[in-house]
C-alpha positions as CSV (number, residue, x, y, z in Angstrom):
1,M,77.2,28.4,19.7
2,P,80.2,26.4,20.9
3,S,83.3,28.4,21.6
4,A,86.9,27.3,21.7
5,A,86.5,26.9,25.5
6,D,83.5,24.7,25.0
7,A,85.4,22.5,22.6
8,S,88.1,21.8,25.2
9,H,85.6,20.4,27.7
10,G,86.1,16.7,28.3
11,A,89.9,16.8,27.8
12,D,92.2,16.2,30.6
13,P,94.0,19.6,31.3
14,G,97.3,17.8,31.5
15,D,96.7,15.9,28.3
16,A,97.1,17.4,24.8
17,H,96.0,14.7,22.3
18,G,97.2,12.0,24.7
19,A,100.7,13.3,25.0
20,D,102.4,13.8,28.4
21,P,102.8,17.5,29.3
22,G,106.5,17.0,29.6
23,D,106.6,15.4,26.2
24,A,106.1,17.2,22.9
25,H,105.4,14.5,20.4
26,G,107.8,12.2,22.2
27,A,110.8,14.6,22.3
28,D,112.5,15.4,25.5
29,P,112.1,19.1,26.4
30,G,115.8,19.5,26.6
31,D,116.2,18.3,23.0
32,A,114.0,21.0,21.6
33,P,115.4,22.8,18.5
34,P,116.9,26.2,18.8
35,R,114.5,29.1,19.3
36,G,115.5,30.8,16.1
37,R,114.7,27.7,14.1
38,N,111.4,27.5,15.9
39,R,110.5,31.0,14.8
40,R,111.5,30.2,11.2
41,I,109.4,27.1,11.2
42,G,106.5,29.1,12.7
43,R,106.8,31.6,9.8
44,T,106.8,28.9,7.1
45,R,103.5,27.3,8.3
46,P,100.7,28.0,5.9
47,V,98.7,29.9,8.6
48,G,98.3,33.0,6.5
49,R,96.3,31.0,3.9
50,T,93.6,30.1,6.4
51,R,93.3,33.4,8.2
52,P,90.9,35.0,5.7
53,V,88.6,31.9,6.0
54,G,88.9,32.0,9.7
55,R,88.0,35.7,9.8
56,V,85.0,35.2,7.6
57,R,83.8,32.3,9.8
58,T,84.3,34.4,12.9
59,L,82.5,37.4,11.4
60,L,79.6,35.2,10.4
61,S,79.4,33.4,13.8
62,R,79.3,36.8,15.5
63,S,76.8,38.3,13.1
64,V,74.1,35.6,12.7
65,A,71.5,35.1,15.4
66,D,72.8,33.9,18.7
67,T,71.2,30.6,19.3
68,R,72.7,29.7,22.6
69,P,69.3,30.1,24.5
70,L,67.9,27.3,22.3
71,S,70.2,24.8,24.1
72,I,68.0,25.3,27.2
73,P,65.1,22.9,26.9
74,A,62.5,25.1,28.7
75,F,63.3,28.1,26.5
76,R,63.5,26.0,23.4
77,R,60.0,24.7,24.0
78,A,58.7,28.2,24.6
79,F,60.5,29.4,21.5
80,V,58.9,26.7,19.3
81,G,55.5,27.4,20.9
82,Q,55.8,31.1,20.2
83,S,57.0,30.4,16.7
84,V,54.0,28.3,15.7
85,S,51.2,30.0,17.7
86,V,52.0,33.5,16.5
87,I,51.2,32.4,12.9
88,G,47.7,31.4,13.9
89,L,47.3,34.5,16.0
90,M,48.1,36.8,13.1
91,A,45.9,34.8,10.8
92,S,43.0,35.3,13.2
93,S,43.7,39.0,13.5
94,V,43.0,39.2,9.7
95,A,40.0,36.9,9.8
96,V,38.1,38.9,12.6
97,P,37.9,42.2,10.8
98,V,37.1,40.5,7.5
99,Q,34.3,38.5,9.1
100,L,32.9,41.6,10.9
101,Y,32.8,43.5,7.6
102,A,31.2,40.6,5.8
103,L,28.4,40.5,8.4
104,T,27.8,44.3,8.8
105,H,29.3,46.0,5.8
106,S,30.4,48.7,8.2
107,S,34.0,49.9,8.7
108,A,32.8,51.5,11.9
109,V,32.1,48.1,13.4
110,V,35.6,47.0,12.3
111,G,37.0,50.0,14.0
112,V,35.1,49.1,17.2
113,S,36.9,45.7,17.2
114,G,40.2,47.5,17.7
115,L,38.8,49.3,20.7
116,A,37.3,46.0,22.0
117,A,40.8,44.6,21.9
118,L,42.6,47.6,23.3
119,L,40.7,48.1,26.5
120,P,41.1,44.6,27.9
121,T,44.8,44.7,26.9
122,V,45.3,47.9,29.0
123,V,43.4,46.6,32.0
124,F,44.6,43.0,32.1
125,G,48.1,43.9,30.9
126,L,48.6,46.1,34.0
127,Y,46.8,44.0,36.5
128,G,48.0,40.7,35.1
129,G,51.5,41.9,35.5
130,A,50.9,42.6,39.1
131,V,49.4,39.2,39.6
132,A,52.4,37.6,38.0
133,D,54.5,39.1,40.8
134,A,52.3,37.5,43.5
135,V,51.6,34.0,42.3
136,D,53.3,31.0,40.6
137,R,54.1,32.4,37.1
138,R,53.9,29.0,35.4
139,K,50.3,28.5,36.7
140,L,49.2,32.0,35.6
141,Y,50.8,31.6,32.2
142,L,49.3,28.2,31.7
143,G,45.8,29.5,32.7
144,S,46.0,32.5,30.3
145,C,47.1,30.2,27.5
146,W,44.1,27.9,28.2
147,L,41.8,30.9,28.0
148,T,43.2,32.1,24.7
149,W,43.0,28.6,23.2
150,I,39.3,28.2,24.3
151,V,38.4,31.5,22.7
152,S,40.0,30.4,19.4
153,L,37.8,27.3,19.6
154,A,34.7,29.5,20.3
155,L,35.5,31.7,17.3
156,M,35.7,28.6,15.2
157,L,32.3,27.2,16.5
158,Q,30.5,30.5,16.0
159,S,31.6,30.4,12.3
160,L,30.7,26.7,11.9
161,L,27.3,27.2,13.4
162,H,26.6,30.3,11.3
163,V,25.7,32.4,14.4
164,R,26.3,35.6,12.5
165,S,26.5,37.8,15.6
166,P,29.0,40.7,15.5
167,A,28.4,41.3,19.2
168,L,29.5,37.8,20.1
169,I,32.6,38.2,18.0
170,L,33.5,41.4,19.7
171,V,33.0,39.8,23.1
172,L,35.2,36.9,22.2
173,V,37.9,39.3,20.9
174,A,37.8,41.3,24.1
175,V,38.2,38.1,26.2
176,Q,41.0,36.8,24.0
177,S,42.8,40.1,24.2
178,G,42.6,40.1,28.0
179,G,44.0,36.5,28.1
180,F,46.8,37.5,25.6
181,A,47.7,40.6,27.7
182,V,48.2,38.5,30.8
183,S,50.2,35.8,29.0
184,S,52.4,38.5,27.4
185,S,53.1,40.1,30.7
186,V,53.9,36.8,32.3
187,R,56.0,35.5,29.4
188,G,58.2,38.6,29.6
189,A,58.8,38.1,33.3
190,I,59.6,34.4,32.7
191,V,62.3,34.7,30.1
192,P,65.0,36.0,32.6
193,R,64.2,32.9,34.8
194,L,64.9,30.5,31.9
195,V,68.1,31.8,30.4
196,P,71.4,33.2,31.9
197,A,71.7,37.0,32.2
198,D,74.2,37.2,29.4
199,Q,71.8,35.5,27.0
200,I,68.7,37.7,27.6
201,S,69.4,39.8,24.6
202,A,69.9,36.7,22.4
203,A,66.6,35.2,23.7
204,N,64.7,38.4,23.0
205,G,66.2,38.6,19.5
206,L,65.1,35.0,18.8
207,L,61.5,35.7,20.1
208,Y,61.1,38.9,18.2
209,S,62.4,37.3,15.0
210,V,59.8,34.6,15.1
211,G,57.2,37.2,15.9
212,N,58.0,39.0,12.7
213,L,58.0,35.8,10.8
214,G,54.5,35.2,12.1
215,Q,53.5,38.7,10.9
216,V,54.5,37.6,7.4
217,L,53.2,34.1,7.3
218,G,50.0,34.6,9.3
219,P,48.3,36.9,6.9
220,L,49.4,34.7,4.0
221,L,47.8,31.7,5.7
222,A,44.6,33.7,6.3
223,G,44.4,34.8,2.7
224,A,44.8,31.3,1.5
225,L,42.2,29.8,3.9
226,L,39.6,32.6,3.5
227,A,39.5,31.9,-0.2
228,L,38.1,28.4,0.6
229,P,34.6,27.4,1.5
230,G,34.1,27.9,5.3
231,G,37.2,30.0,5.3
232,F,36.6,31.7,8.6
233,A,36.2,28.5,10.5
234,L,39.3,27.2,8.8
235,V,41.4,30.1,10.0
236,Y,40.1,30.0,13.6
237,G,40.6,26.2,13.6
238,A,44.1,26.6,12.3
239,D,44.7,29.2,15.1
240,A,43.5,26.8,17.7
241,A,45.5,23.9,16.3
242,L,48.7,25.9,16.1
243,F,48.2,27.3,19.6
244,T,48.2,23.8,21.1
245,V,52.0,23.9,20.7
246,A,52.2,26.9,22.9
247,L,49.9,25.2,25.4
248,Y,52.3,22.2,25.5
249,A,55.3,24.5,26.0
250,A,53.5,26.3,28.9
251,F,52.6,22.9,30.5
252,R,56.3,21.8,30.4
253,L,57.6,25.0,32.0
254,P,59.5,24.4,35.3
255,H,58.0,25.5,38.6
256,L,58.2,29.3,38.8
257,P,57.0,30.4,42.3
258,S,56.4,34.0,43.1
259,P,59.6,36.0,43.8
260,S,58.7,36.1,47.5
261,G,58.8,32.3,47.6
262,A,55.2,31.9,48.6
263,S,51.9,33.0,47.1
264,A,50.8,36.4,48.3
265,G,47.3,36.2,46.8
266,F,45.8,38.5,44.2
267,P,47.1,42.0,44.6
268,G,45.2,45.2,44.7
269,L,45.5,48.4,42.7
270,R,48.3,49.6,45.0
271,S,50.5,46.9,43.6
272,V,49.9,48.2,40.1
273,A,50.7,51.7,41.3
274,D,54.0,50.5,42.8
275,G,55.1,49.3,39.4
276,L,54.3,52.6,37.8
277,L,56.1,54.5,40.5
278,F,59.2,52.4,40.0
279,I,59.3,53.5,36.4
280,T,59.0,57.2,37.3
281,R,61.8,56.9,39.8
282,N,64.3,55.3,37.5
283,P,65.3,57.5,34.5
284,V,66.8,54.6,32.6
285,L,63.5,52.7,32.5
286,L,61.4,55.8,32.0
287,M,63.5,56.8,29.0
288,S,63.3,53.3,27.5
289,F,59.5,53.6,27.6
290,L,59.4,57.2,26.3
291,V,61.5,56.5,23.3
292,D,59.3,53.6,22.5
293,V,56.2,55.8,22.7
294,A,57.8,58.5,20.6
295,A,58.9,56.0,17.9
296,M,55.3,54.6,17.6
297,M,53.3,57.8,17.9
298,L,55.5,60.2,15.9
299,A,56.9,57.8,13.2
300,G,54.4,55.0,12.8
301,P,53.3,55.2,9.1
302,E,50.9,52.3,8.8
303,A,47.7,54.3,8.8
304,L,48.9,56.3,5.8
305,F,49.7,53.2,3.6
306,P,46.3,53.0,1.9
307,Q,46.4,56.7,0.9
308,A,50.0,56.4,-0.2
309,A,49.2,53.3,-2.3
310,A,46.2,55.1,-3.9
311,E,47.9,58.4,-4.6
312,R,51.5,57.3,-5.5
313,F,51.6,53.7,-6.4
314,H,48.3,52.9,-8.2
315,G,47.2,50.5,-5.5
316,G,49.3,47.6,-4.3
317,V,49.2,48.3,-0.5
318,G,50.4,44.8,0.4
319,P,54.1,45.4,-0.1
320,L,54.0,48.5,2.1
321,Y,52.5,46.6,5.0
322,S,54.9,43.6,4.7
323,A,58.1,45.6,4.2
324,I,58.6,46.6,7.8
325,A,58.1,43.0,9.1
326,A,60.3,41.7,6.4
327,G,63.1,44.0,7.3
328,A,62.8,43.1,11.0
329,L,62.9,39.4,10.1
330,V,66.1,39.8,8.2
331,A,67.6,41.8,11.0
332,G,66.7,39.0,13.4
333,L,68.6,36.5,11.4
334,F,71.7,38.6,11.8
335,S,71.2,39.7,15.4
336,G,74.2,37.9,16.9
337,W,76.0,41.2,17.6
338,I,73.2,42.8,19.6
339,G,74.0,41.0,22.9
340,R,77.6,42.2,22.8
341,V,76.8,45.9,22.9
342,R,77.1,47.2,26.4
343,R,76.1,50.9,26.0
344,Q,72.5,49.8,25.5
345,G,71.1,53.3,26.2
346,V,73.1,54.7,23.3
347,A,72.3,51.7,21.1
348,L,68.6,52.0,21.8
349,T,68.7,55.8,20.9
350,A,70.6,55.1,17.7
351,A,68.1,52.4,16.6
352,V,65.1,54.6,17.2
353,I,66.8,57.5,15.2
354,V,67.5,55.1,12.3
355,W,63.9,53.9,12.4
356,A,62.5,57.4,12.4
357,T,64.9,58.7,9.7
358,A,64.2,55.7,7.4
359,I,60.5,56.2,7.8
360,A,60.8,60.0,7.1
361,A,62.9,59.3,4.0
362,A,60.3,56.8,2.8
363,G,57.6,59.4,3.1
364,L,59.6,61.7,0.7
365,T,60.0,59.0,-1.9
366,H,57.7,58.3,-4.8
367,T,59.3,55.1,-6.2
368,L,57.8,52.0,-4.8
369,W,60.9,49.8,-4.6
370,A,62.8,52.6,-2.8
371,V,59.9,53.1,-0.3
372,I,59.9,49.3,0.4
373,A,63.7,49.3,0.9
374,L,63.5,52.2,3.3
375,L,60.6,50.7,5.2
376,A,62.6,47.4,5.5
377,L,65.5,49.4,6.9
378,G,63.2,51.0,9.4
379,G,61.8,47.5,10.3
380,A,65.4,46.3,10.9
381,A,66.1,49.2,13.2
382,D,62.8,48.6,15.0
383,L,63.8,45.0,15.7
384,V,67.0,46.2,17.3
385,S,65.3,48.8,19.4
386,A,62.7,46.3,20.5
387,V,65.3,43.9,21.7
388,Y,67.2,46.5,23.7
389,R,64.0,47.9,25.2
390,Q,62.9,44.5,26.4
391,T,66.4,43.5,27.5
392,I,66.9,46.7,29.6
393,L,63.5,46.1,31.2
394,Q,64.2,42.5,32.0
395,S,67.7,43.1,33.3
396,Y,67.2,46.4,35.2
397,V,64.1,45.5,37.0
398,P,64.2,43.3,40.2
399,D,62.4,40.0,39.8
400,H,59.6,40.8,42.3
401,L,58.6,43.7,40.0
402,R,59.1,42.2,36.6
403,G,55.5,41.1,36.1
404,R,54.2,44.6,36.7
405,L,56.7,46.3,34.5
406,Q,56.1,43.7,31.7
407,G,52.4,44.6,32.1
408,V,53.2,48.2,31.5
409,Y,55.4,47.2,28.5
410,T,52.5,45.2,27.1
411,V,50.2,48.2,27.3
412,V,52.7,50.5,25.7
413,V,53.4,48.0,22.8
414,A,49.6,47.5,22.2
415,G,48.5,51.1,22.7
416,G,51.4,53.0,21.1
417,P,50.7,51.9,17.5
418,R,47.0,52.7,17.8
419,L,47.9,56.2,19.1
420,G,50.3,56.5,16.2
421,D,47.5,55.6,13.7
422,L,45.3,58.2,15.3
423,R,48.1,60.9,15.0
424,A,48.9,60.0,11.4
425,G,45.2,59.8,10.3
426,T,44.4,63.1,11.9
427,M,47.4,64.9,10.4
428,A,46.7,63.5,6.9
429,A,43.1,64.9,7.1
430,V,44.4,68.5,7.4
431,V,47.9,68.5,5.9
432,P,49.5,66.9,2.7
433,L,50.4,63.3,2.9
434,T,54.2,64.0,2.8
435,L,54.0,66.3,5.7
436,A,51.9,63.9,7.8
437,W,54.3,61.1,7.0
438,S,57.7,62.7,7.2
439,A,57.6,65.8,9.3
440,S,56.7,64.1,12.6
441,A,59.2,61.2,11.9
442,F,62.0,63.8,11.6
443,A,60.7,65.4,14.7
444,C,60.8,62.0,16.5
445,A,64.5,61.5,15.6
446,A,65.5,65.0,16.9
447,L,63.4,64.7,20.0
448,V,64.7,61.2,21.0
449,L,68.3,62.4,20.5
450,A,67.8,65.5,22.6
451,A,66.1,63.6,25.4
452,A,68.7,60.8,25.5
453,L,71.5,63.4,25.7
454,A,69.7,65.2,28.4
455,V,69.0,62.2,30.6
456,R,72.6,61.2,31.5
457,P,71.9,58.0,33.4
458,F,70.1,56.6,30.3
459,W,72.8,57.8,27.9
460,R,75.6,56.3,30.1
461,Y,73.7,53.1,30.9
462,R,75.9,50.0,30.5
463,A,74.7,46.4,30.6
464,E,77.6,45.4,32.9
465,A,76.1,47.6,35.7
466,V,73.2,45.3,36.0
467,G,73.1,43.4,39.3
């Protein structure tokens, strides 16, 4: 957003509205009125009337999403590509389990699809991040995007040709998940190369906001298309069509050579281990990962939504699933303040505590609208914590390790919610719903606060210290 300093660009520093610096509106400096009169005139100007308006404008400009990164063409194209393609991705993520169940009438097969997606994400997220530190990142990102797009076309074709093979769908899901894991790792490493350091938080806020928008719009698109004849092919086709925008953005990226300046070839497992060791040796990074894992494992409530809807709200599980994403989306629209916070360790801790406390309170509530409001509050806090986690990672890590660390981040983000679902489902099988939902979330808030206070480098971490 343009600042006062930006507005002055283009004007001669010695020229105020065309007047000579020694000439105030044509009057000789020696003829200036007495200082007392100047002050009286200054007090009679109607400045006070405009101050409230100016303050409101300033407050709004500092609160709404910081859009400065969108002035950079490469980032703007990447942002648009992500905005459009994530809608198709989320639509396909709904169509795949629905199609598997329609073919097999087995929830077990649907569950296997989650495992088929997780394993390649872990393997290729870690190794793809290591590769991203050794080769041209633009080429690797473009190649992974091509693979993802081709698999979307293959999913569409298997539906159009009525292949009716669950095994083929699972294989395609596994391949697509591997490609997506690589692209996610590379994309996280690319962002700091596209925007200035002081705009990394703003860039992440924008990307997370459109991601949450896709989580809302994608399932809606899938629901509308699946109701039509040939609905599965329509969803996969829409995914492929929307993903072409991301392909174009990847193609238009600038040259992004490896940090060493020359290709080092494909790395071995030692390179992956070096990235993991870097995390363990840096308490700021280690804590940023641990609070993320704690937030997802101990406070993730999604696996309990079907039971809660059946026992407390007479069905209607949809609003529960959409509330968190909706809250995150609203928070993204008013995320302009996030990049101005310097004590990012404290801010990340506070955001996770708000997330866990809101989730715990929702588990104690039996009124649907109150639960939705609390889940939305949790989603807003989750957006804030996600931006800080990613920003700390991108800012703290040297460029030659960013790919590997982004690979670890991709694995944590993909695996954490699934571990949280396992924890929640297991607890709900042996203890009452309220205890399974709220007890561990309260424990998450207490644990994160205690750990953050104990790890002083993380608690004292300031963004200005980044080199």
